[in-house]
N, C-alpha and C positions, 0 to 999 in steps of 0.2 A: 502496501499499499503505498502511494504517499504521503511524505514526511507531509508539507503541503496541504492535506487535504482537510477542507472543515469540518469540522464538527458537527455541522448542517449532512454534511456530505455520509460522516459515519455513523451518524442514531441511523439515516433512513439502508443501514447494508441490513443488505438479508439474511435469513437466515435458512439455513440449510439444515436437511432431516425434519423439520416443524409438519408433524402430521394434521392434518387441517380436515381430516376426514371424519367423517362424523358416520354411526350409523345408521345404516337407508327407514328415509319416511321421521318422518317427526311424533315419537312419542313411537320408534319400533321395540323398542328395551324395556318400555311401561306403558300399560294397557291405557289406547285413547281415555277413555269412559270413567276411570279415576278418577273422582275428586279430587283436585289439591290447589282450589282455591275457596276461598266463603266471599260476600259482602255483609254489607255492616255504613251502615248509616249515623256519622259525625258530626256533631254540629262546627265552626271551623276555632269557638274557644276552647271546644278539652279537645279538638288535636293541635293547639299551642300549648293548652297546661300540657299533651304528653311530652312534648320537645322539650318543652322549660324541664320537666322529672325525665328528659334523655333516655322515654325512653321511645322520638326517632330519630334515628342515623339523617340528620341535615344537611354534613358534609365528607361527602363522599371524593374524593382527593379527583379522583376522574373529571368530575361537573363543576369544582374551584375555578376555572379561568369560564366561564361560560353560565355568567350571568346577564341574568334580563335586561334589559337597557331601563329607566327610569319609569317611563310613559307606557311601558306594556306593567310595566307592576301595578299604575296605578289603573291600566283599565281595568285590567284585576279587581280590585278594591271596585271602581263604579261597579261595570257591571254584581257586588253581592247586593247593592245598594240600588240596584233596581230589578231586584230578583231577579237576574236571565240565571238559567240553570248551566252549573258547570259542568264539567266535566268529566269521566268520573277519575278513582287514583288506583293505580296501583303499589300498593305495598306488597313485602317478605315478611314475613315475618318465622324470628330465628326460636329457638328450644328457650329461648331463656326472655321468649316473650319480646326483646327489643324488634324495633322494627327499625329493614331499610326500607325507602321511596323509589322501587322503580320506575317509577312511569308519575309526573308530579310536583316535581322537588325545586321545581321555580315559584309554585303555586305557592305550596305552603312556604317556603321559603318569606314570600314575601307577605302571606301571614303573620305571622312568626316577627318579621321585620312591625307590621304599617300597625298591628294590635301596641308594640313594646317601645312605641313611638318613635320610631328611625329612620319611617317616611316621609317625605313630607309629597303629600300630591302633589304630580304634574301636569293638565289638565288641558295644556292652551284652547282657549276653544281656535277657531277656524274664521278667513275674514270673514269682515259684518258681521260677525257672531258676539254672542257679548258672552261677560266674563266665567267662565268656568263656576258654580257656587261650589266645588270639589277642588277647586286647583289649590293648591298654595297649604294643604290645610293637612295637619293630625290627625292621630284617632281621638289624645283629646279634647278635640278644640271643632270634634262634632259633637251635634247636641243630642243627648242619652238614644232617644229614638235609636239615629242613621247608626250608632255604635252596635246599640243593642240587634238593629238588624243587619249586621256584620255577620254578631259576633251567633251569633242562631241560625247564618246558612247552613244549609245542609252540604252533607259532601259525604259521596258515594265513596268506598274506598273496598278494592277487592284485595281483599286478600290473599297470597301465596301462601297456606299453613306449611308449618317446619317439618312435618314428615314426607314432605312430596324427594322423592327421589330428588337427586344434586342434580341431573340428567334437564328432567323434566326444570326443575326453577330453572335453572339456562336458559333451557328453549325460551321461559312465557318470559323470563324477561328477553329475550330476543327479541319475540315479539311483541311488545306489547311496549315499553320502553318510543314515546315517541318522538325522545330528542337527541341529546350526542351521540350517534355510532360509537359505542365498547366496542371491543379486544370482548373474550374470554376471560378471561384473567381482572378487568375491569368489573368484569360486570361478581366473578368473586372476589375482588376488594370489596364490594358494595355489601355482597350479601353476606361473607365473612366479616366482613369492620372489628378488629378485637387487637388481643395479640401478638396474636396471626398475621395478624398484616401490619400491626409495626413493628414485626421480623421481620419478615418481608423489606419494609421501607428500607426498614434504618441492615442491613445485610445489602440493600439496592448502593447506599451508598458509602458504602468501606472503599475505601482507596485498591484496596487489591484486586476486590472483584472489576471493581472498574480499571485495576491496569491490568488485571491477566485476559480480557476480554476486550482490552483494544477501545470500552468505552461505545463498542458497534450496537447493541443493541438499543431496539430506538427504547429511550422511559417509555415519552408519553404512552404510548399506545401499551403499556406497561410490560412490554420482552421477559427487561430484565429480571422482574420479578414471577414469572410466568419458568424462565432456566432455572432462580428459587427455590422457585414451589416443587419444582422436581425434582431440585436437589431434596428437600424436607421429605418428598414420597417416598425417593423411594431410601431413604434411610430410615425414615420411622417405620416405616411399612411393609418395605423388602422388597425383592426386584419377584417373591414366589407366590403373592400377596395380591401381584396385576395379571387378573383371573376371567374380568372380561370386555376385554380391547375397550374397555372405558377409561379415559385421559380424563377426563372431566370427573370423576367420580371419583376418579384416586386423589388427584389434583387436592377435590376438596375436601375428602378421605386425610388427607393431611395437617388443614388447616383447622375441621374440627377437632382434631389431637391436642395442638399447638393451641386451640382455645382454652378447653378442658383443664389447663389445671394439670396434667400431667406428668408434661416434659419440663425435662430442666431448657427453658429455651436459652438462655444461657454457655450451658453447656458445649447447646445444639450450632451457637452464631460461633463460637469457637472449632471448632467441628468444622465449621466451614470455611470459616478461613481459616484453619490449616490447612486444609481442601487449594484455597484458590495459588494459597502461602508456595503450593507441594506444586502445581502444577505451570506455577506459572518459572517457577526455578529452572521445573524440566526445563521445558515447552518453549518458554518467553513469548513471542508476541506468534506464538503458532497454538497456542494453549486452544484445546476446545477447532481443532479448524481439521483438517482432510490434508494439507498441508505440513503438517508436522510429519509425515514422511517427507519432503523433499528437509528438513530440517539445518542440515552439510551441505545443506546450497546458498550460500548465503546475497544471490538473485533468483532465488521462489520469490513468486506472489505470493504470500499469502490468501488464501480462500476464506471466505464466507465463516464465519460460525457452525456447526452442526449442531447440532442442542440433545441427538441420540449420547456423538462421542463424549458432548459436555455432562447429560446423563454419567453415566458408567466415569468418565472420570475422577469428572467433582463428587463422588459415589466412593469407586473404590479409591484416592487418594487416601480418601479422609481417614483411612484404616491403617493404614502402613504409614507404623513409628517416623520420626522422622530421620533418623539416624538410620536406619537402614533403610533411607532414598538421597542422605550423602554418604554411605560403603558402597550404591549401586546403584551412581546416578546412571552412566551410562549406560548397563542391563535395564533402565526401567522408561529411560529412552526407546532402549533399538521395539522393546515389546512393544509398546506399540504405534510402533515404525511400520513394524514386521502382522499388527497384527490391522493394517490399513493396506497391507500390502496381500493380505490374509480373501479372499473372494467375498467368500459368507459373511466377515465381519462386515465389508465395505457393505455388504446388500443390510444387514442387518439395519445397517443405520444412515440406508436412502429412502428407501426404500418400505412401501407401509408400517409405517413406525411403529402406534402405539399398536397391532398386535399384539400379544402375545404372544409369540409363536417368537415376533419376531427382540421383543424385551427381553425374551428371556435370553437366545440366542446370543445375543450379544450381549447380553453381561456374564453369560456363564461364558464362553470363549477366553473375556476380559479378566474376569475372577481371577481366571485357572491362568495365562497371562502373568498379573503383575504378582498369584498370590504365589505360582511356582517357581519365583530366581530362584528361590536360596533354597530352592528344592534339588 
């Protein structure tokens, strides 16, 4: 890669081995007629009360830069005053009862801000029209009758049940979200908000991870956190537990486990950092890339990150003692280079990479090679 490549160009670097194929047909791995959604009616004041009590999560990271202009927020409040019915809201309920907003985040944020007197209405009239009576008003400035009308506005909530299959949650999320188009990892970041997502953010911001990946995993779409999520899943659950070719469900299981309090997240973080240090120590700028096979050629072009190679190298090298790495540095480099000359291994990190067969194959081959160095 050219040394003068801009950071924007680096961010847009593609990923190899990322199998985005989902099971055929919506709901193919769960019953289509199952009821995963219930509907409830709540008033604006009831929802705002729950937001204040931290029941509703209004600050998903992926939507932080997407904020309605004040004019649009003002028109929403005006609609309540005019008793105009509002579109439905879609939310997802976690097992602890907390609510993640799937569709309607900006509307709920507007209500929260207005009832908290943070929003001053901007409702300028058109040409030759009288001044709008609500222009410049905050909630506290309105007559009691209008305050109550806004507070009593009925909101229809469609609530995604916590016991819905993880694939179903993501499928429904994808279908109903009318805001910013989201990647599956961004959806997971919303649905599993908690210690797990905070951990992923911390790991993604670590200097050694950025160094080992060449800062080339797109941060905005959370491709960086998806890669780290995969490390967590295969480290905590084990590749033998990957049985249904459902990567979405597998990654969700890891996040649930991390949120449960059962895992020492600090130990996991140290394990991750150690792995990044080892991989960078061994493979330098070619870490997690097929160009590891050309490591000895100073003129070899650096290839893109292969996410399946990231899986095996990040997980398995986290299990090797650093002293052994130093003792057999050349041997460890050579075993990965040899794997990348093995047709069966290369196939397993290139095609249908989410299939159970390919996952098992690449981990078994890599495990035998890495832990066979001292046999």
